[in-house]
DODORO-915969 format. One line per field, with one value per residue: residue number from 1; residue in one letter; chain; x, y, z of N, C-alpha, C, O in turn. Coordinates in pm, 1 decimal. Example, Ala and Ser with C-alpha at 12.3 -4.5 7.8 and 13.67 -1.06 7.14 Angstrom:
num	c(1, 2)
residuo	c(A, S)
cadena	c(A, A)
n.xx	c(1319.0, 1285.0)
n.yy	c(-569.0, -225.0)
n.zz	c(780.0, 708.0)
ca.xx	c(1230.0, 1367.0)
ca.yy	c(-450.0, -106.0)
ca.zz	c(780.0, 714.0)
c.xx	c(1320.0, 1290.0)
c.yy	c(-330.0, 3.0)
c.zz	c(780.0, 787.0)
o.xx	c(1423.6, 1340.9)
o.yy	c(-331.9, 113.8)
o.zz	c(846.5, 803.9)
! end
This chain:
num	c(1, 2, 3, 4, 5, 6, 7, 8, 9, 10, 11, 12, 13, 14, 15, 16, 17, 18, 19, 20, 21, 22, 23, 24, 25, 26, 27, 28, 29, 30, 31, 32, 33, 34, 35, 36, 37, 38, 39, 40, 41, 42, 43, 44, 45, 46, 47, 48, 49, 50, 51, 52, 53, 54, 55, 56, 57, 58, 59, 60, 61, 62, 63, 64, 65, 66, 67, 68, 69, 70, 71, 72, 73, 74, 75, 76, 77, 78)
residuo	c(M, K, T, Y, S, I, E, L, Q, Q, V, K, A, M, R, N, Q, H, G, T, I, E, A, R, I, A, A, V, V, Q, P, Q, S, A, I, P, D, E, D, E, A, G, E, P, L, S, V, L, S, M, T, E, E, T, A, R, V, L, M, L, L, L, K, V, Q, L, A, E, F, D, K, R, K, A, R, S, R, F)
cadena	c(A, A, A, A, A, A, A, A, A, A, A, A, A, A, A, A, A, A, A, A, A, A, A, A, A, A, A, A, A, A, A, A, A, A, A, A, A, A, A, A, A, A, A, A, A, A, A, A, A, A, A, A, A, A, A, A, A, A, A, A, A, A, A, A, A, A, A, A, A, A, A, A, A, A, A, A, A, A)
n.xx	c(-1022.3, -926.5, -769.8, -777.1, -606.2, -766.5, -734.6, -911.2, -877.4, -1012.2, -1308.9, -1448.3, -1695.1, -2030.9, -2304.7, -2631.4, -2761.5, -3008.5, -3079.1, -2829.7, -2567.6, -2282.1, -1942.2, -1669.3, -1376.5, -1044.3, -820.0, -603.9, -510.1, -411.1, -277.9, -365.6, -172.3, 26.7, -90.3, -407.9, -701.3, -991.3, -1354.9, -1620.7, -1717.0, -1499.8, -1433.4, -1212.3, -1125.8, -1171.0, -1007.9, -1129.9, -1011.5, -1037.2, -991.6, -1139.5, -1261.1, -1296.0, -1458.2, -1666.3, -1772.5, -1818.5, -2034.1, -2212.4, -2257.7, -2355.5, -2619.9, -2744.2, -2755.4, -2923.7, -3158.8, -3231.5, -3304.5, -3511.5, -3712.1, -3796.8, -3940.1, -4250.1, -4529.7, -4712.7, -5035.8, -5215.2)
n.yy	c(1354.6, 1288.1, 1480.8, 1557.0, 1620.7, 1629.3, 1551.4, 1556.4, 1400.2, 1261.2, 1184.5, 859.6, 697.0, 693.1, 580.8, 503.8, 332.1, 170.9, 411.4, 555.2, 744.3, 644.8, 704.8, 646.5, 721.5, 884.3, 981.6, 1181.8, 1153.0, 1281.4, 1326.3, 1615.4, 1924.1, 2020.3, 2231.6, 2245.9, 2332.5, 2513.9, 2516.3, 2748.8, 2633.5, 2513.1, 2278.2, 2036.0, 2039.0, 1876.5, 1903.4, 1933.8, 1944.5, 2028.6, 2038.1, 2283.5, 2163.7, 1894.7, 1937.8, 2024.4, 1789.4, 1635.3, 1772.7, 1759.6, 1487.2, 1417.5, 1547.7, 1377.5, 1156.5, 1245.0, 1294.1, 1043.5, 958.3, 1119.8, 1041.0, 801.7, 854.2, 911.8, 1054.9, 1346.9, 1352.3, 1599.3)
n.zz	c(1661.6, 1370.6, 1118.9, 750.0, 451.5, 126.6, -186.2, -450.3, -757.9, -978.9, -1095.1, -1141.0, -1160.5, -1085.5, -876.0, -753.6, -477.3, -283.7, -146.4, -115.1, -250.6, -439.3, -497.0, -715.7, -706.6, -792.1, -575.3, -357.2, -33.0, 255.4, 582.4, 774.3, 829.3, 1109.1, 1221.4, 1245.9, 1078.9, 1213.2, 1262.9, 1330.5, 1578.1, 1681.2, 1590.9, 1458.4, 1096.3, 789.4, 461.8, 129.2, -185.3, -528.7, -895.3, -1119.7, -1350.6, -1271.9, -1037.6, -1196.3, -1341.8, -1132.3, -1023.8, -1259.9, -1262.6, -994.3, -1030.1, -1209.5, -1062.4, -857.2, -1002.4, -1080.4, -805.5, -776.3, -978.5, -860.7, -654.3, -501.3, -673.6, -612.9, -564.4, -580.4)
ca.xx	c(-1067.0, -806.6, -805.9, -707.2, -612.0, -812.6, -725.6, -999.4, -822.4, -1103.6, -1447.9, -1462.2, -1823.2, -2122.8, -2433.4, -2715.0, -2815.4, -3045.4, -3083.3, -2691.0, -2495.2, -2153.1, -1871.4, -1558.1, -1284.9, -903.8, -798.4, -477.8, -552.2, -298.3, -292.5, -359.9, -77.7, 24.8, -191.4, -539.4, -815.0, -1119.0, -1476.6, -1669.6, -1723.9, -1387.5, -1413.0, -1123.2, -1202.9, -1068.6, -1031.7, -1164.1, -986.7, -1026.7, -963.8, -1259.6, -1313.2, -1327.7, -1589.6, -1810.2, -1797.6, -1885.0, -2162.7, -2314.3, -2282.7, -2450.6, -2727.1, -2799.6, -2788.6, -3028.1, -3257.5, -3265.9, -3373.6, -3639.9, -3788.5, -3851.8, -4031.0, -4410.8, -4567.8, -4818.3, -5191.5, -5285.9)
ca.yy	c(1333.4, 1309.1, 1578.8, 1534.2, 1695.1, 1540.1, 1609.7, 1471.9, 1408.7, 1236.8, 1119.8, 744.0, 635.7, 701.0, 513.2, 508.9, 192.4, 183.3, 548.1, 600.0, 766.6, 587.6, 747.1, 574.7, 821.2, 881.6, 1098.3, 1200.5, 1154.3, 1294.8, 1381.8, 1757.4, 1988.3, 2023.4, 2338.3, 2229.8, 2454.8, 2483.3, 2583.2, 2829.2, 2561.0, 2477.1, 2144.5, 2036.7, 2023.8, 1812.0, 1994.2, 1871.9, 2028.3, 1975.8, 2140.5, 2326.8, 2060.4, 1778.3, 1973.5, 2034.8, 1650.3, 1583.2, 1836.6, 1681.9, 1331.7, 1431.5, 1596.4, 1271.9, 1055.7, 1288.4, 1298.4, 899.7, 956.2, 1192.9, 937.6, 676.0, 909.6, 876.8, 1186.2, 1386.6, 1350.4, 1711.1)
ca.zz	c(1541.7, 1267.9, 991.7, 645.9, 324.8, 20.1, -331.3, -557.6, -881.8, -1083.7, -1061.5, -1231.5, -1174.4, -946.6, -872.1, -624.6, -430.5, -142.0, -97.0, -100.8, -376.0, -410.6, -593.4, -734.4, -733.4, -767.3, -472.8, -269.7, 103.1, 359.7, 697.2, 752.3, 894.7, 1255.4, 1284.2, 1193.5, 1061.5, 1291.8, 1227.4, 1449.6, 1687.6, 1734.8, 1548.2, 1334.8, 948.8, 670.4, 343.6, -19.4, -288.6, -687.0, -1000.7, -1167.9, -1437.5, -1180.2, -968.8, -1298.2, -1373.3, -1007.7, -1007.0, -1338.2, -1204.1, -899.3, -1094.7, -1293.6, -962.9, -791.3, -1079.6, -1068.6, -684.8, -786.5, -1048.4, -776.3, -546.8, -549.7, -724.7, -516.5, -667.9, -543.5)
c.xx	c(-945.2, -861.6, -724.7, -712.9, -652.2, -816.6, -793.2, -948.0, -910.6, -1216.1, -1472.0, -1600.3, -1891.6, -2241.3, -2510.4, -2762.2, -2871.5, -3038.2, -2941.4, -2630.9, -2338.0, -2067.2, -1729.4, -1464.9, -1109.3, -882.9, -663.4, -525.5, -417.0, -332.3, -284.4, -229.2, -79.6, -82.1, -317.2, -626.5, -913.0, -1229.9, -1507.0, -1695.4, -1613.3, -1345.3, -1318.2, -1191.1, -1096.3, -1111.1, -1045.2, -1108.4, -999.7, -1011.2, -1117.9, -1309.9, -1357.1, -1466.9, -1711.2, -1844.4, -1857.2, -2021.7, -2262.4, -2343.4, -2382.1, -2608.5, -2810.8, -2838.2, -2917.8, -3190.4, -3328.2, -3367.0, -3511.7, -3743.0, -3858.0, -3946.5, -4163.0, -4440.9, -4693.5, -4920.2, -5254.7, -5280.8)
c.yy	c(1368.1, 1399.4, 1535.8, 1623.1, 1604.5, 1603.4, 1520.6, 1500.5, 1356.4, 1153.7, 996.4, 724.4, 688.1, 637.2, 536.2, 364.0, 227.2, 312.4, 631.5, 620.2, 726.6, 626.7, 670.2, 691.8, 800.7, 1012.0, 1067.4, 1235.8, 1166.7, 1357.3, 1516.0, 1799.2, 1975.4, 2142.1, 2335.7, 2323.1, 2406.4, 2564.0, 2670.8, 2748.7, 2490.9, 2338.2, 2138.6, 1997.0, 1977.8, 1911.1, 1908.8, 1959.5, 1951.3, 2066.6, 2181.3, 2229.6, 1938.0, 1817.3, 1990.8, 1898.9, 1596.2, 1655.2, 1778.1, 1521.1, 1337.6, 1467.2, 1472.3, 1165.1, 1117.7, 1281.1, 1141.5, 888.4, 990.8, 1112.5, 858.6, 727.3, 910.5, 1039.6, 1220.6, 1394.5, 1486.7, 1799.2)
c.zz	c(1444.9, 1158.8, 883.7, 540.1, 210.0, -106.2, -423.3, -696.9, -1008.6, -1033.5, -1176.7, -1274.3, -1058.9, -982.3, -740.2, -603.3, -295.2, -89.6, -74.5, -226.7, -337.8, -548.1, -614.5, -798.7, -711.6, -686.1, -407.2, -132.3, 206.6, 472.3, 697.6, 838.8, 1041.4, 1314.6, 1209.9, 1185.4, 1132.5, 1228.4, 1358.1, 1595.7, 1756.5, 1714.5, 1449.0, 1199.0, 878.9, 563.6, 214.3, -99.7, -420.5, -780.1, -1060.8, -1270.5, -1355.2, -1096.7, -1070.8, -1334.1, -1228.6, -975.0, -1127.9, -1309.3, -1084.8, -926.6, -1148.5, -1160.8, -894.9, -875.5, -1095.6, -936.7, -705.0, -897.9, -972.4, -689.0, -598.2, -590.5, -643.3, -639.6, -636.9, -657.0)
o.xx	c(-880.8, -977.0, -615.3, -808.8, -581.8, -891.8, -738.8, -969.7, -888.7, -1209.4, -1509.6, -1633.6, -1835.8, -2282.3, -2458.6, -2795.9, -2811.5, -2986.6, -2936.8, -2634.7, -2280.6, -2097.8, -1678.2, -1476.9, -1058.2, -920.0, -615.9, -579.5, -338.3, -417.9, -197.0, -181.4, -176.9, -138.7, -335.9, -637.6, -939.2, -1208.8, -1441.6, -1691.6, -1623.0, -1258.9, -1323.5, -1295.8, -977.4, -1211.9, -967.7, -1157.1, -977.8, -1017.3, -1209.1, -1432.5, -1465.2, -1564.8, -1829.1, -1963.6, -1946.0, -2108.4, -2379.3, -2445.3, -2481.7, -2701.3, -2932.7, -2942.9, -3014.5, -3301.2, -3447.8, -3476.6, -3608.9, -3862.8, -3975.7, -4034.6, -4189.3, -4377.5, -4771.3, -4903.4, -5371.6, -5336.6)
o.yy	c(1472.7, 1393.8, 1483.5, 1699.3, 1505.6, 1697.3, 1420.3, 1609.1, 1398.3, 1069.5, 1027.4, 730.1, 722.4, 633.7, 580.2, 289.8, 292.1, 323.8, 745.4, 531.0, 764.1, 598.9, 631.7, 740.8, 720.6, 1123.8, 953.9, 1345.2, 1074.6, 1445.6, 1560.8, 1714.8, 1924.8, 2140.9, 2415.1, 2402.5, 2286.1, 2660.5, 2668.4, 2804.7, 2425.9, 2279.8, 2218.3, 1932.5, 2008.8, 1981.7, 1814.3, 2072.2, 1830.3, 2184.7, 2100.9, 2220.3, 1887.0, 1742.8, 1975.5, 1886.4, 1511.0, 1600.0, 1751.5, 1458.2, 1265.2, 1423.7, 1467.8, 1100.5, 1043.5, 1267.3, 1122.2, 832.5, 924.4, 1137.9, 835.9, 653.1, 910.2, 1132.0, 1131.6, 1426.0, 1488.9, 1908.8)
o.zz	c(1453.7, 1116.3, 904.8, 527.4, 189.5, -132.3, -469.3, -750.6, -1122.2, -944.0, -1289.8, -1392.6, -954.7, -1098.3, -637.6, -695.5, -209.5, 21.6, -28.0, -311.4, -235.5, -664.0, -509.5, -911.0, -633.3, -721.7, -401.0, -115.6, 228.3, 466.6, 623.4, 914.7, 1097.4, 1424.0, 1117.6, 1278.9, 1134.0, 1155.0, 1462.3, 1705.3, 1860.6, 1779.9, 1355.4, 1193.9, 886.2, 565.1, 199.4, -90.6, -426.9, -745.9, -1041.8, -1265.3, -1384.4, -1091.3, -1038.8, -1362.0, -1230.6, -907.3, -1099.9, -1338.1, -1082.8, -858.5, -1132.1, -1163.5, -877.8, -823.7, -1117.4, -941.3, -669.0, -885.8, -1000.6, -645.8, -718.4, -539.5, -609.1, -757.4, -675.4, -652.6)
! end
């Protein structure tokens, strides 16, 4: 499995379609260094990094998209 260093620079747009959230982003993707990080199970990890501002925009856009999913769910009648 290849691992990457992904720098998220900007979230341009998001939408949900058929149960999937799609994000249009500007990012820099590079293969990770020769000494890859590993999780507890020994699996290699890719790293996603972003500025605080970009993280806040991503969080707000995800909240909007998840609210759209919730509107489409059937309400319980109990």
